[in-house]
N, CA, C and O atoms as a Maestro MAE file, in Angstrom:
{
 s_m_m2io_version
 :::
 2.0.0
}

f_m_ct {
 s_m_title
 :::
 protein
 m_atom[304] {
  # First column is atom index #
  i_m_mmod_type
  r_m_x_coord
  r_m_y_coord
  r_m_z_coord
  i_m_residue_number
  s_m_chain_name
  s_m_pdb_residue_name
  s_m_pdb_atom_name
  i_m_atomic_number
  :::
  1 25 0.821 -1.142 -0.016 1 A "UNK " " N  " 7
  2 3 -0.012 -0.028 0.008 1 A "UNK " " CA " 6
  3 2 0.885 1.252 -0.002 1 A "UNK " " C  " 6
  4 15 1.936 1.295 0.637 1 A "UNK " " O  " 8
  5 25 0.437 2.261 -0.734 2 A "UNK " " N  " 7
  6 3 1.149 3.497 -0.829 2 A "UNK " " CA " 6
  7 2 0.168 4.612 -0.605 2 A "UNK " " C  " 6
  8 15 -1.027 4.468 -0.862 2 A "UNK " " O  " 8
  9 25 0.677 5.734 -0.121 3 A "UNK " " N  " 7
  10 3 -0.184 6.883 0.125 3 A "UNK " " CA " 6
  11 2 0.554 8.156 -0.294 3 A "UNK " " C  " 6
  12 15 1.768 8.233 -0.104 3 A "UNK " " O  " 8
  13 25 -0.112 9.132 -0.843 4 A "UNK " " N  " 7
  14 3 0.451 10.435 -1.160 4 A "UNK " " CA " 6
  15 2 -0.251 11.435 -0.257 4 A "UNK " " C  " 6
  16 15 -1.478 11.518 -0.224 4 A "UNK " " O  " 8
  17 25 0.571 12.205 0.485 5 A "UNK " " N  " 7
  18 3 0.019 13.184 1.432 5 A "UNK " " CA " 6
  19 2 0.654 14.538 1.272 5 A "UNK " " C  " 6
  20 15 1.845 14.638 0.977 5 A "UNK " " O  " 8
  21 25 -0.115 15.570 1.460 6 A "UNK " " N  " 7
  22 3 0.426 16.941 1.506 6 A "UNK " " CA " 6
  23 2 0.293 17.438 2.946 6 A "UNK " " C  " 6
  24 15 -0.784 17.378 3.540 6 A "UNK " " O  " 8
  25 25 1.394 17.925 3.492 7 A "UNK " " N  " 7
  26 3 1.412 18.387 4.827 7 A "UNK " " CA " 6
  27 2 1.681 19.909 4.811 7 A "UNK " " C  " 6
  28 15 2.661 20.354 4.215 7 A "UNK " " O  " 8
  29 25 0.835 20.684 5.449 8 A "UNK " " N  " 7
  30 3 0.991 22.106 5.525 8 A "UNK " " CA " 6
  31 2 1.617 22.430 6.863 8 A "UNK " " C  " 6
  32 15 1.035 22.164 7.914 8 A "UNK " " O  " 8
  33 25 2.841 23.023 6.817 9 A "UNK " " N  " 7
  34 3 3.557 23.387 7.990 9 A "UNK " " CA " 6
  35 2 3.505 24.884 8.175 9 A "UNK " " C  " 6
  36 15 3.459 25.623 7.191 9 A "UNK " " O  " 8
  37 25 3.513 25.347 9.395 10 A "UNK " " N  " 7
  38 3 3.493 26.800 9.608 10 A "UNK " " CA " 6
  39 2 4.808 27.425 9.113 10 A "UNK " " C  " 6
  40 15 5.861 26.787 9.136 10 A "UNK " " O  " 8
  41 25 4.723 28.657 8.676 11 A "UNK " " N  " 7
  42 3 5.924 29.352 8.224 11 A "UNK " " CA " 6
  43 2 6.735 29.851 9.410 11 A "UNK " " C  " 6
  44 15 6.191 30.233 10.446 11 A "UNK " " O  " 8
  45 25 8.045 29.839 9.230 12 A "UNK " " N  " 7
  46 3 8.927 30.318 10.344 12 A "UNK " " CA " 6
  47 2 9.182 31.777 10.118 12 A "UNK " " C  " 6
  48 15 9.392 32.219 8.988 12 A "UNK " " O  " 8
  49 25 9.163 32.511 11.174 13 A "UNK " " N  " 7
  50 3 9.479 33.932 11.188 13 A "UNK " " CA " 6
  51 2 10.662 34.159 12.118 13 A "UNK " " C  " 6
  52 15 10.844 33.477 13.126 13 A "UNK " " O  " 8
  53 25 11.468 35.167 11.720 14 A "UNK " " N  " 7
  54 3 12.526 35.559 12.641 14 A "UNK " " CA " 6
  55 2 11.940 36.507 13.648 14 A "UNK " " C  " 6
  56 15 11.383 37.537 13.268 14 A "UNK " " O  " 8
  57 25 12.046 36.201 14.899 15 A "UNK " " N  " 7
  58 3 11.555 37.100 15.970 15 A "UNK " " CA " 6
  59 2 12.646 37.316 16.967 15 A "UNK " " C  " 6
  60 15 13.561 36.505 17.106 15 A "UNK " " O  " 8
  61 25 12.542 38.410 17.656 16 A "UNK " " N  " 7
  62 3 13.439 38.710 18.726 16 A "UNK " " CA " 6
  63 2 12.804 38.165 20.018 16 A "UNK " " C  " 6
  64 15 11.696 38.558 20.381 16 A "UNK " " O  " 8
  65 25 13.499 37.278 20.692 17 A "UNK " " N  " 7
  66 3 12.964 36.693 21.939 17 A "UNK " " CA " 6
  67 2 13.723 37.271 23.119 17 A "UNK " " C  " 6
  68 15 14.952 37.220 23.163 17 A "UNK " " O  " 8
  69 25 12.997 37.816 24.063 18 A "UNK " " N  " 7
  70 3 13.615 38.397 25.243 18 A "UNK " " CA " 6
  71 2 13.083 37.758 26.533 18 A "UNK " " C  " 6
  72 15 11.942 37.296 26.559 18 A "UNK " " O  " 8
  73 25 13.856 37.726 27.558 19 A "UNK " " N  " 7
  74 3 13.311 37.245 28.867 19 A "UNK " " CA " 6
  75 2 12.310 38.232 29.365 19 A "UNK " " C  " 6
  76 15 12.417 39.433 29.114 19 A "UNK " " O  " 8
  77 25 11.309 37.715 30.089 20 A "UNK " " N  " 7
  78 3 10.256 38.588 30.623 20 A "UNK " " CA " 6
  79 2 10.787 39.670 31.538 20 A "UNK " " C  " 6
  80 15 10.156 40.719 31.668 20 A "UNK " " O  " 8
  81 25 11.918 39.456 32.170 21 A "UNK " " N  " 7
  82 3 12.475 40.497 33.057 21 A "UNK " " CA " 6
  83 2 13.055 41.647 32.329 21 A "UNK " " C  " 6
  84 15 13.282 42.696 32.933 21 A "UNK " " O  " 8
  85 25 13.320 41.508 31.006 22 A "UNK " " N  " 7
  86 3 13.886 42.625 30.219 22 A "UNK " " CA " 6
  87 2 12.814 43.569 29.698 22 A "UNK " " C  " 6
  88 15 13.141 44.582 29.079 22 A "UNK " " O  " 8
  89 25 11.556 43.266 29.929 23 A "UNK " " N  " 7
  90 3 10.436 44.062 29.388 23 A "UNK " " CA " 6
  91 2 9.861 44.888 30.481 23 A "UNK " " C  " 6
  92 15 9.632 44.395 31.586 23 A "UNK " " O  " 8
  93 25 9.610 46.194 30.188 24 A "UNK " " N  " 7
  94 3 8.976 47.070 31.110 24 A "UNK " " CA " 6
  95 2 7.502 47.125 30.763 24 A "UNK " " C  " 6
  96 15 7.124 47.674 29.728 24 A "UNK " " O  " 8
  97 25 6.660 46.554 31.630 25 A "UNK " " N  " 7
  98 3 5.233 46.528 31.394 25 A "UNK " " CA " 6
  99 2 4.575 47.798 31.986 25 A "UNK " " C  " 6
  100 15 4.798 48.140 33.148 25 A "UNK " " O  " 8
  101 25 3.778 48.472 31.177 26 A "UNK " " N  " 7
  102 3 3.179 49.725 31.627 26 A "UNK " " CA " 6
  103 2 1.794 49.847 30.979 26 A "UNK " " C  " 6
  104 15 1.554 49.249 29.930 26 A "UNK " " O  " 8
  105 25 0.894 50.602 31.580 27 A "UNK " " N  " 7
  106 3 -0.470 50.788 31.006 27 A "UNK " " CA " 6
  107 2 -0.475 51.429 29.637 27 A "UNK " " C  " 6
  108 15 -1.358 51.146 28.828 27 A "UNK " " O  " 8
  109 25 0.505 52.299 29.356 28 A "UNK " " N  " 7
  110 3 0.551 53.014 28.077 28 A "UNK " " CA " 6
  111 2 1.226 52.226 26.992 28 A "UNK " " C  " 6
  112 15 1.146 52.619 25.828 28 A "UNK " " O  " 8
  113 25 1.899 51.115 27.313 29 A "UNK " " N  " 7
  114 3 2.579 50.268 26.329 29 A "UNK " " CA " 6
  115 2 3.812 49.604 26.929 29 A "UNK " " C  " 6
  116 15 4.475 50.169 27.800 29 A "UNK " " O  " 8
  117 25 4.101 48.440 26.469 30 A "UNK " " N  " 7
  118 3 5.258 47.711 26.916 30 A "UNK " " CA " 6
  119 2 6.524 48.245 26.195 30 A "UNK " " C  " 6
  120 15 6.448 48.675 25.044 30 A "UNK " " O  " 8
  121 25 7.667 48.213 26.875 31 A "UNK " " N  " 7
  122 3 8.857 48.802 26.292 31 A "UNK " " CA " 6
  123 2 10.106 48.023 26.741 31 A "UNK " " C  " 6
  124 15 10.097 47.277 27.720 31 A "UNK " " O  " 8
  125 25 11.154 48.239 25.984 32 A "UNK " " N  " 7
  126 3 12.474 47.705 26.341 32 A "UNK " " CA " 6
  127 2 13.470 48.860 26.258 32 A "UNK " " C  " 6
  128 15 13.188 49.898 25.659 32 A "UNK " " O  " 8
  129 25 14.622 48.664 26.861 33 A "UNK " " N  " 7
  130 3 15.682 49.675 26.770 33 A "UNK " " CA " 6
  131 2 16.737 49.132 25.835 33 A "UNK " " C  " 6
  132 15 17.159 47.984 25.971 33 A "UNK " " O  " 8
  133 25 17.179 49.964 24.863 34 A "UNK " " N  " 7
  134 3 18.116 49.568 23.828 34 A "UNK " " CA " 6
  135 2 19.389 50.358 23.997 34 A "UNK " " C  " 6
  136 15 19.338 51.585 24.078 34 A "UNK " " O  " 8
  137 25 20.536 49.698 24.054 35 A "UNK " " N  " 7
  138 3 21.835 50.347 24.150 35 A "UNK " " CA " 6
  139 2 22.341 50.495 22.726 35 A "UNK " " C  " 6
  140 15 22.397 49.532 21.961 35 A "UNK " " O  " 8
  141 25 22.710 51.734 22.386 36 A "UNK " " N  " 7
  142 3 23.209 51.992 21.004 36 A "UNK " " CA " 6
  143 2 24.159 53.157 20.979 36 A "UNK " " C  " 6
  144 15 24.266 53.912 21.946 36 A "UNK " " O  " 8
  145 25 24.855 53.302 19.859 37 A "UNK " " N  " 7
  146 3 25.786 54.436 19.714 37 A "UNK " " CA " 6
  147 2 24.913 55.712 19.536 37 A "UNK " " C  " 6
  148 15 23.912 55.687 18.820 37 A "UNK " " O  " 8
  149 25 25.295 56.778 20.172 38 A "UNK " " N  " 7
  150 3 24.549 58.045 20.098 38 A "UNK " " CA " 6
  151 2 25.430 59.088 19.455 38 A "UNK " " C  " 6
  152 15 26.653 58.952 19.499 38 A "UNK " " O  " 8
  153 25 24.869 60.128 18.858 39 A "UNK " " N  " 7
  154 3 25.599 61.206 18.268 39 A "UNK " " CA " 6
  155 2 25.406 62.487 19.071 39 A "UNK " " C  " 6
  156 15 24.314 62.734 19.584 39 A "UNK " " O  " 8
  157 25 26.429 63.288 19.186 40 A "UNK " " N  " 7
  158 3 26.367 64.558 19.872 40 A "UNK " " CA " 6
  159 2 27.066 65.584 18.999 40 A "UNK " " C  " 6
  160 15 28.284 65.524 18.837 40 A "UNK " " O  " 8
  161 25 26.322 66.521 18.434 41 A "UNK " " N  " 7
  162 3 26.857 67.579 17.572 41 A "UNK " " CA " 6
  163 2 27.589 66.972 16.394 41 A "UNK " " C  " 6
  164 15 28.641 67.488 16.016 41 A "UNK " " O  " 8
  165 25 27.087 65.895 15.787 42 A "UNK " " N  " 7
  166 3 27.688 65.309 14.633 42 A "UNK " " CA " 6
  167 2 28.779 64.273 14.971 42 A "UNK " " C  " 6
  168 15 29.205 63.528 14.088 42 A "UNK " " O  " 8
  169 25 29.211 64.219 16.175 43 A "UNK " " N  " 7
  170 3 30.228 63.274 16.592 43 A "UNK " " CA " 6
  171 2 29.569 62.107 17.250 43 A "UNK " " C  " 6
  172 15 28.535 62.248 17.904 43 A "UNK " " O  " 8
  173 25 30.172 60.934 17.077 44 A "UNK " " N  " 7
  174 3 29.621 59.744 17.781 44 A "UNK " " CA " 6
  175 2 30.157 59.769 19.178 44 A "UNK " " C  " 6
  176 15 31.360 59.902 19.402 44 A "UNK " " O  " 8
  177 25 29.259 59.640 20.108 45 A "UNK " " N  " 7
  178 3 29.636 59.480 21.504 45 A "UNK " " CA " 6
  179 2 29.809 57.992 21.811 45 A "UNK " " C  " 6
  180 15 29.787 57.129 20.933 45 A "UNK " " O  " 8
  181 25 29.973 57.759 23.046 46 A "UNK " " N  " 7
  182 3 30.019 56.351 23.470 46 A "UNK " " CA " 6
  183 2 28.624 55.776 23.289 46 A "UNK " " C  " 6
  184 15 27.927 56.137 22.340 46 A "UNK " " O  " 8
  185 25 28.229 54.942 24.128 47 A "UNK " " N  " 7
  186 3 26.901 54.317 24.020 47 A "UNK " " CA " 6
  187 2 25.924 55.001 24.935 47 A "UNK " " C  " 6
  188 15 26.275 55.499 26.005 47 A "UNK " " O  " 8
  189 25 24.694 55.013 24.489 48 A "UNK " " N  " 7
  190 3 23.589 55.581 25.265 48 A "UNK " " CA " 6
  191 2 22.455 54.617 25.320 48 A "UNK " " C  " 6
  192 15 22.475 53.604 24.619 48 A "UNK " " O  " 8
  193 25 21.442 54.895 26.143 49 A "UNK " " N  " 7
  194 3 20.312 54.036 26.311 49 A "UNK " " CA " 6
  195 2 19.011 54.818 25.921 49 A "UNK " " C  " 6
  196 15 18.807 55.968 26.310 49 A "UNK " " O  " 8
  197 25 18.165 54.131 25.143 50 A "UNK " " N  " 7
  198 3 16.864 54.754 24.807 50 A "UNK " " CA " 6
  199 2 15.762 53.734 25.041 50 A "UNK " " C  " 6
  200 15 15.987 52.525 24.973 50 A "UNK " " O  " 8
  201 25 14.582 54.237 25.316 51 A "UNK " " N  " 7
  202 3 13.462 53.377 25.591 51 A "UNK " " CA " 6
  203 2 12.684 53.195 24.279 51 A "UNK " " C  " 6
  204 15 12.436 54.176 23.578 51 A "UNK " " O  " 8
  205 25 12.299 51.971 23.939 52 A "UNK " " N  " 7
  206 3 11.586 51.682 22.706 52 A "UNK " " CA " 6
  207 2 10.296 50.934 23.057 52 A "UNK " " C  " 6
  208 15 10.327 49.895 23.717 52 A "UNK " " O  " 8
  209 25 9.137 51.492 22.594 53 A "UNK " " N  " 7
  210 3 7.832 50.839 22.763 53 A "UNK " " CA " 6
  211 2 7.811 49.649 21.795 53 A "UNK " " C  " 6
  212 15 8.168 49.769 20.623 53 A "UNK " " O  " 8
  213 25 7.380 48.497 22.327 54 A "UNK " " N  " 7
  214 3 7.317 47.267 21.509 54 A "UNK " " CA " 6
  215 2 5.955 46.605 21.620 54 A "UNK " " C  " 6
  216 15 5.208 46.825 22.573 54 A "UNK " " O  " 8
  217 25 5.655 45.796 20.631 55 A "UNK " " N  " 7
  218 3 4.426 44.950 20.672 55 A "UNK " " CA " 6
  219 2 4.887 43.505 20.905 55 A "UNK " " C  " 6
  220 15 5.743 42.990 20.185 55 A "UNK " " O  " 8
  221 25 4.321 42.882 21.892 56 A "UNK " " N  " 7
  222 3 4.709 41.529 22.291 56 A "UNK " " CA " 6
  223 2 3.854 40.501 21.609 56 A "UNK " " C  " 6
  224 15 2.694 40.756 21.284 56 A "UNK " " O  " 8
  225 25 4.436 39.311 21.387 57 A "UNK " " N  " 7
  226 3 3.729 38.213 20.768 57 A "UNK " " CA " 6
  227 2 3.599 37.077 21.760 57 A "UNK " " C  " 6
  228 15 3.356 37.293 22.947 57 A "UNK " " O  " 8
  229 25 3.760 35.879 21.266 58 A "UNK " " N  " 7
  230 3 3.581 34.660 22.025 58 A "UNK " " CA " 6
  231 2 4.768 34.481 23.023 58 A "UNK " " C  " 6
  232 15 5.874 34.979 22.812 58 A "UNK " " O  " 8
  233 25 4.480 33.779 24.059 59 A "UNK " " N  " 7
  234 3 5.531 33.507 25.057 59 A "UNK " " CA " 6
  235 2 5.700 32.000 25.226 59 A "UNK " " C  " 6
  236 15 4.765 31.226 25.018 59 A "UNK " " O  " 8
  237 25 6.884 31.611 25.597 60 A "UNK " " N  " 7
  238 3 7.181 30.224 25.858 60 A "UNK " " CA " 6
  239 2 8.129 30.190 27.053 60 A "UNK " " C  " 6
  240 15 9.303 30.547 26.953 60 A "UNK " " O  " 8
  241 25 7.598 29.761 28.156 61 A "UNK " " N  " 7
  242 3 8.366 29.815 29.391 61 A "UNK " " CA " 6
  243 2 8.620 31.265 29.777 61 A "UNK " " C  " 6
  244 15 7.681 32.056 29.873 61 A "UNK " " O  " 8
  245 25 9.883 31.619 29.999 62 A "UNK " " N  " 7
  246 3 10.264 32.994 30.368 62 A "UNK " " CA " 6
  247 2 10.537 33.862 29.138 62 A "UNK " " C  " 6
  248 15 10.699 35.075 29.263 62 A "UNK " " O  " 8
  249 25 10.588 33.256 27.967 63 A "UNK " " N  " 7
  250 3 10.927 33.994 26.749 63 A "UNK " " CA " 6
  251 2 9.647 34.550 26.062 63 A "UNK " " C  " 6
  252 15 8.672 33.820 25.888 63 A "UNK " " O  " 8
  253 25 9.664 35.825 25.683 64 A "UNK " " N  " 7
  254 3 8.541 36.491 25.048 64 A "UNK " " CA " 6
  255 2 9.003 37.038 23.690 64 A "UNK " " C  " 6
  256 15 10.057 37.666 23.600 64 A "UNK " " O  " 8
  257 25 8.222 36.801 22.650 65 A "UNK " " N  " 7
  258 3 8.566 37.274 21.310 65 A "UNK " " CA " 6
  259 2 8.167 38.744 21.150 65 A "UNK " " C  " 6
  260 15 7.084 39.160 21.563 65 A "UNK " " O  " 8
  261 25 9.070 39.518 20.537 66 A "UNK " " N  " 7
  262 3 8.812 40.910 20.248 66 A "UNK " " CA " 6
  263 2 8.357 40.951 18.751 66 A "UNK " " C  " 6
  264 15 9.134 40.671 17.838 66 A "UNK " " O  " 8
  265 25 7.051 41.316 18.550 67 A "UNK " " N  " 7
  266 3 6.497 41.269 17.205 67 A "UNK " " CA " 6
  267 2 6.888 42.516 16.417 67 A "UNK " " C  " 6
  268 15 7.271 42.401 15.252 67 A "UNK " " O  " 8
  269 25 6.806 43.673 17.000 68 A "UNK " " N  " 7
  270 3 7.155 44.873 16.298 68 A "UNK " " CA " 6
  271 2 7.706 45.911 17.287 68 A "UNK " " C  " 6
  272 15 7.494 45.827 18.496 68 A "UNK " " O  " 8
  273 25 8.434 46.908 16.711 69 A "UNK " " N  " 7
  274 3 8.984 47.932 17.551 69 A "UNK " " CA " 6
  275 2 10.482 47.824 17.707 69 A "UNK " " C  " 6
  276 15 11.119 48.746 18.216 69 A "UNK " " O  " 8
  277 25 11.060 46.706 17.277 70 A "UNK " " N  " 7
  278 3 12.486 46.534 17.319 70 A "UNK " " CA " 6
  279 2 12.918 45.684 16.154 70 A "UNK " " C  " 6
  280 15 12.101 44.942 15.609 70 A "UNK " " O  " 8
  281 25 14.163 45.761 15.749 71 A "UNK " " N  " 7
  282 3 14.682 45.035 14.602 71 A "UNK " " CA " 6
  283 2 15.201 43.666 15.045 71 A "UNK " " C  " 6
  284 15 16.217 43.599 15.736 71 A "UNK " " O  " 8
  285 25 14.527 42.564 14.663 72 A "UNK " " N  " 7
  286 3 14.980 41.270 15.111 72 A "UNK " " CA " 6
  287 2 16.312 40.831 14.493 72 A "UNK " " C  " 6
  288 15 16.992 39.972 15.053 72 A "UNK " " O  " 8
  289 25 16.695 41.408 13.348 73 A "UNK " " N  " 7
  290 3 17.921 41.059 12.705 73 A "UNK " " CA " 6
  291 2 19.128 41.701 13.376 73 A "UNK " " C  " 6
  292 15 20.269 41.322 13.108 73 A "UNK " " O  " 8
  293 25 18.876 42.673 14.246 74 A "UNK " " N  " 7
  294 3 19.943 43.401 14.891 74 A "UNK " " CA " 6
  295 2 20.736 42.487 15.845 74 A "UNK " " C  " 6
  296 15 20.167 41.631 16.523 74 A "UNK " " O  " 8
  297 25 22.027 42.687 15.878 75 A "UNK " " N  " 7
  298 3 22.860 41.880 16.797 75 A "UNK " " CA " 6
  299 2 22.837 42.531 18.153 75 A "UNK " " C  " 6
  300 15 23.184 43.703 18.293 75 A "UNK " " O  " 8
  301 25 22.424 41.768 19.169 76 A "UNK " " N  " 7
  302 3 22.342 42.288 20.507 76 A "UNK " " CA " 6
  303 2 23.577 41.849 21.205 76 A "UNK " " C  " 6
  304 15 23.766 42.161 22.381 76 A "UNK " " O  " 8
  :::
 }
 m_bond[303] {
  # First column is bond index #
  i_m_from
  i_m_to
  i_m_order
  :::
  1 1 2 1
  2 2 3 1
  3 3 4 2
  4 3 5 1
  5 5 6 1
  6 6 7 1
  7 7 8 2
  8 7 9 1
  9 9 10 1
  10 10 11 1
  11 11 12 2
  12 11 13 1
  13 13 14 1
  14 14 15 1
  15 15 16 2
  16 15 17 1
  17 17 18 1
  18 18 19 1
  19 19 20 2
  20 19 21 1
  21 21 22 1
  22 22 23 1
  23 23 24 2
  24 23 25 1
  25 25 26 1
  26 26 27 1
  27 27 28 2
  28 27 29 1
  29 29 30 1
  30 30 31 1
  31 31 32 2
  32 31 33 1
  33 33 34 1
  34 34 35 1
  35 35 36 2
  36 35 37 1
  37 37 38 1
  38 38 39 1
  39 39 40 2
  40 39 41 1
  41 41 42 1
  42 42 43 1
  43 43 44 2
  44 43 45 1
  45 45 46 1
  46 46 47 1
  47 47 48 2
  48 47 49 1
  49 49 50 1
  50 50 51 1
  51 51 52 2
  52 51 53 1
  53 53 54 1
  54 54 55 1
  55 55 56 2
  56 55 57 1
  57 57 58 1
  58 58 59 1
  59 59 60 2
  60 59 61 1
  61 61 62 1
  62 62 63 1
  63 63 64 2
  64 63 65 1
  65 65 66 1
  66 66 67 1
  67 67 68 2
  68 67 69 1
  69 69 70 1
  70 70 71 1
  71 71 72 2
  72 71 73 1
  73 73 74 1
  74 74 75 1
  75 75 76 2
  76 75 77 1
  77 77 78 1
  78 78 79 1
  79 79 80 2
  80 79 81 1
  81 81 82 1
  82 82 83 1
  83 83 84 2
  84 83 85 1
  85 85 86 1
  86 86 87 1
  87 87 88 2
  88 87 89 1
  89 89 90 1
  90 90 91 1
  91 91 92 2
  92 91 93 1
  93 93 94 1
  94 94 95 1
  95 95 96 2
  96 95 97 1
  97 97 98 1
  98 98 99 1
  99 99 100 2
  100 99 101 1
  101 101 102 1
  102 102 103 1
  103 103 104 2
  104 103 105 1
  105 105 106 1
  106 106 107 1
  107 107 108 2
  108 107 109 1
  109 109 110 1
  110 110 111 1
  111 111 112 2
  112 111 113 1
  113 113 114 1
  114 114 115 1
  115 115 116 2
  116 115 117 1
  117 117 118 1
  118 118 119 1
  119 119 120 2
  120 119 121 1
  121 121 122 1
  122 122 123 1
  123 123 124 2
  124 123 125 1
  125 125 126 1
  126 126 127 1
  127 127 128 2
  128 127 129 1
  129 129 130 1
  130 130 131 1
  131 131 132 2
  132 131 133 1
  133 133 134 1
  134 134 135 1
  135 135 136 2
  136 135 137 1
  137 137 138 1
  138 138 139 1
  139 139 140 2
  140 139 141 1
  141 141 142 1
  142 142 143 1
  143 143 144 2
  144 143 145 1
  145 145 146 1
  146 146 147 1
  147 147 148 2
  148 147 149 1
  149 149 150 1
  150 150 151 1
  151 151 152 2
  152 151 153 1
  153 153 154 1
  154 154 155 1
  155 155 156 2
  156 155 157 1
  157 157 158 1
  158 158 159 1
  159 159 160 2
  160 159 161 1
  161 161 162 1
  162 162 163 1
  163 163 164 2
  164 163 165 1
  165 165 166 1
  166 166 167 1
  167 167 168 2
  168 167 169 1
  169 169 170 1
  170 170 171 1
  171 171 172 2
  172 171 173 1
  173 173 174 1
  174 174 175 1
  175 175 176 2
  176 175 177 1
  177 177 178 1
  178 178 179 1
  179 179 180 2
  180 179 181 1
  181 181 182 1
  182 182 183 1
  183 183 184 2
  184 183 185 1
  185 185 186 1
  186 186 187 1
  187 187 188 2
  188 187 189 1
  189 189 190 1
  190 190 191 1
  191 191 192 2
  192 191 193 1
  193 193 194 1
  194 194 195 1
  195 195 196 2
  196 195 197 1
  197 197 198 1
  198 198 199 1
  199 199 200 2
  200 199 201 1
  201 201 202 1
  202 202 203 1
  203 203 204 2
  204 203 205 1
  205 205 206 1
  206 206 207 1
  207 207 208 2
  208 207 209 1
  209 209 210 1
  210 210 211 1
  211 211 212 2
  212 211 213 1
  213 213 214 1
  214 214 215 1
  215 215 216 2
  216 215 217 1
  217 217 218 1
  218 218 219 1
  219 219 220 2
  220 219 221 1
  221 221 222 1
  222 222 223 1
  223 223 224 2
  224 223 225 1
  225 225 226 1
  226 226 227 1
  227 227 228 2
  228 227 229 1
  229 229 230 1
  230 230 231 1
  231 231 232 2
  232 231 233 1
  233 233 234 1
  234 234 235 1
  235 235 236 2
  236 235 237 1
  237 237 238 1
  238 238 239 1
  239 239 240 2
  240 239 241 1
  241 241 242 1
  242 242 243 1
  243 243 244 2
  244 243 245 1
  245 245 246 1
  246 246 247 1
  247 247 248 2
  248 247 249 1
  249 249 250 1
  250 250 251 1
  251 251 252 2
  252 251 253 1
  253 253 254 1
  254 254 255 1
  255 255 256 2
  256 255 257 1
  257 257 258 1
  258 258 259 1
  259 259 260 2
  260 259 261 1
  261 261 262 1
  262 262 263 1
  263 263 264 2
  264 263 265 1
  265 265 266 1
  266 266 267 1
  267 267 268 2
  268 267 269 1
  269 269 270 1
  270 270 271 1
  271 271 272 2
  272 271 273 1
  273 273 274 1
  274 274 275 1
  275 275 276 2
  276 275 277 1
  277 277 278 1
  278 278 279 1
  279 279 280 2
  280 279 281 1
  281 281 282 1
  282 282 283 1
  283 283 284 2
  284 283 285 1
  285 285 286 1
  286 286 287 1
  287 287 288 2
  288 287 289 1
  289 289 290 1
  290 290 291 1
  291 291 292 2
  292 291 293 1
  293 293 294 1
  294 294 295 1
  295 295 296 2
  296 295 297 1
  297 297 298 1
  298 298 299 1
  299 299 300 2
  300 299 301 1
  301 301 302 1
  302 302 303 1
  303 303 304 2
  :::
 }
}
């Protein structure tokens, strides 16, 4: 006996996964703090920190997916 079957698998997406402790939960929106190079009068300073509002997705254990608001391809 033989059978031919088509299996539909979910598509994989690249997402940024963060621990729940890295997310600042607030009534106006969830956010994370991002460390990046900053500019001061056209010169690059050292590193600075900025707050970024994010939209959260599914969670698995302590890890939560960031759906939008940050670049998942970015090297952390």
